[in-house]
C-alpha positions in Angstrom: 74.9 96.5 -66.0 71.6 97.1 -68.2 72.2 97.3 -71.8 71.5 101.2 -71.6 74.2 101.2 -69.3 76.4 99.4 -71.9 75.2 102.1 -74.2 76.5 104.9 -72.2 79.9 103.2 -72.0 80.0 102.7 -75.4 79.5 106.2 -76.0 81.9 107.3 -74.0 84.8 105.5 -75.5 84.9 106.4 -79.1 88.2 106.0 -80.9 89.7 102.8 -78.8 93.4 101.8 -79.4 93.3 99.0 -81.8 94.9 95.5 -81.2 94.8 92.6 -83.4 94.8 88.9 -81.9 95.2 85.9 -84.3 94.6 82.7 -83.6 96.6 79.9 -85.5 93.8 76.7 -86.4 95.1 73.2 -87.6 92.6 70.5 -87.7 91.0 70.6 -84.1 93.5 72.5 -82.7 94.2 76.0 -81.8 97.4 77.6 -80.9 97.3 80.3 -78.0 100.0 81.9 -76.7 101.3 82.3 -72.7 101.7 85.8 -72.0 105.0 86.3 -69.7 104.6 89.9 -69.4 102.7 92.7 -69.8 98.7 93.0 -69.6 97.6 90.0 -69.2 100.6 88.0 -67.9 100.0 84.4 -66.9 97.1 83.6 -69.0 96.5 82.2 -72.5 95.1 84.3 -75.7 95.6 84.7 -79.1 98.9 85.9 -80.4 98.8 90.0 -81.2 99.5 93.4 -80.1 99.1 97.1 -81.1 98.2 98.5 -84.7 101.1 101.0 -85.3 99.9 104.2 -87.1 99.3 103.6 -91.2 99.0 99.6 -90.7 96.0 98.0 -92.0 94.3 95.3 -89.4 95.8 92.5 -91.5 99.2 94.2 -91.5 99.5 94.2 -87.8 98.2 91.0 -87.4 100.9 89.7 -89.5 103.6 91.8 -88.1 102.5 90.4 -84.4 102.7 86.9 -85.5 106.1 87.2 -87.1 107.3 89.4 -83.8 105.5 87.1 -81.3 105.9 83.7 -82.4 108.4 83.9 -85.5 105.6 82.6 -88.2 104.5 84.2 -91.3 100.8 84.1 -92.0 99.7 82.7 -95.6 96.5 82.9 -95.2 94.5 85.0 -92.6 90.7 86.0 -92.1 89.5 88.7 -90.0 86.6 88.0 -87.5 85.0 90.8 -86.2 85.7 93.2 -83.4 85.5 92.9 -79.7 85.3 96.0 -77.4 87.1 96.1 -74.1 85.9 98.8 -71.6 87.6 99.3 -68.3 86.3 102.3 -66.8 88.5 102.4 -63.6 91.7 101.4 -65.8 90.9 103.7 -69.0 94.4 102.8 -70.5 93.2 99.2 -70.7 90.3 99.6 -72.7 90.7 98.5 -76.1 89.3 97.3 -79.6 90.5 93.8 -80.6 90.1 92.7 -84.2 90.3 88.7 -84.4 91.9 86.8 -86.8 92.0 83.0 -87.8 95.2 81.9 -89.6 95.0 78.2 -91.4 98.1 78.8 -93.7 101.7 79.8 -92.2 105.0 79.6 -92.7 107.5 78.4 -90.1 107.4 76.7 -86.7 105.6 78.8 -83.5 108.7 79.8 -81.5 109.1 81.1 -78.0 109.7 84.6 -77.5 110.3 87.0 -74.7 106.4 87.8 -75.1 104.6 84.7 -74.8 105.1 80.5 -75.2 103.1 79.2 -78.0 101.0 76.1 -77.3 98.8 74.1 -78.9 95.4 72.8 -77.7 92.3 70.7 -79.0 89.6 73.5 -79.5 87.0 71.2 -77.1 89.6 71.6 -74.5 90.6 75.6 -74.5 92.1 76.2 -71.1 89.1 79.0 -70.5 90.0 79.4 -66.7 93.5 80.6 -67.7 92.2 82.9 -70.2 90.7 86.5 -69.7 86.8 86.1 -68.3 85.3 87.2 -71.4 87.0 84.3 -73.8 84.6 82.0 -72.8 81.7 84.1 -74.2 83.2 84.7 -77.8 86.2 82.4 -78.6 84.8 79.1 -79.2 82.5 81.0 -81.8 84.9 82.7 -83.5 86.8 79.1 -83.8 83.5 77.7 -85.5 83.9 80.4 -88.1 81.3 82.9 -87.0 82.0 86.7 -87.3 81.3 88.5 -83.9 80.7 92.0 -82.8 81.2 92.4 -78.5 81.3 94.6 -76.0 82.5 93.8 -72.5 82.6 95.8 -69.3 84.8 95.1 -66.8 84.6 96.1 -62.8 87.1 97.0 -60.6 88.4 93.3 -59.6 88.9 92.8 -63.7 85.4 90.7 -63.7 82.6 91.2 -66.4 80.0 93.6 -65.4 78.0 93.3 -68.4 78.2 92.5 -72.2 76.5 91.9 -75.4 77.8 89.8 -78.4 76.1 89.5 -81.6 77.1 87.6 -84.8 77.4 89.6 -87.7 
């Protein structure tokens, strides 16, 4: 898809639902959750979910950490925004606000939703993550603030994307 078509998809998809996703980092390791149900079942990803009405992005990220892996964030930083467009599955289209958490209370614990697992940053399980992850997650873990747009096709593969550092 050409850049002008990405612009058209963006124009047709304003006010997407918001999800906040957090990555716990310790030394040169990152915690990912192995999703047990729902969208992304069987994949590794950051810990997070839907923003509730009236919540700030940070409040959503903190709540989701507590619900999904039973930790409380002490230090959390927003790292940009990533927009996902699924023209063939509009209910999957969303804006994700990623966060990095470097200080927290509690031990990451398995819940009904996911199994937390630590990975060395240089050994991310990219082939067990959403296809877009290889284009933005490593850069975000380096501390870059990103804005991205990913358009998926009918096979849930990336049709086109653009990403920039803010």
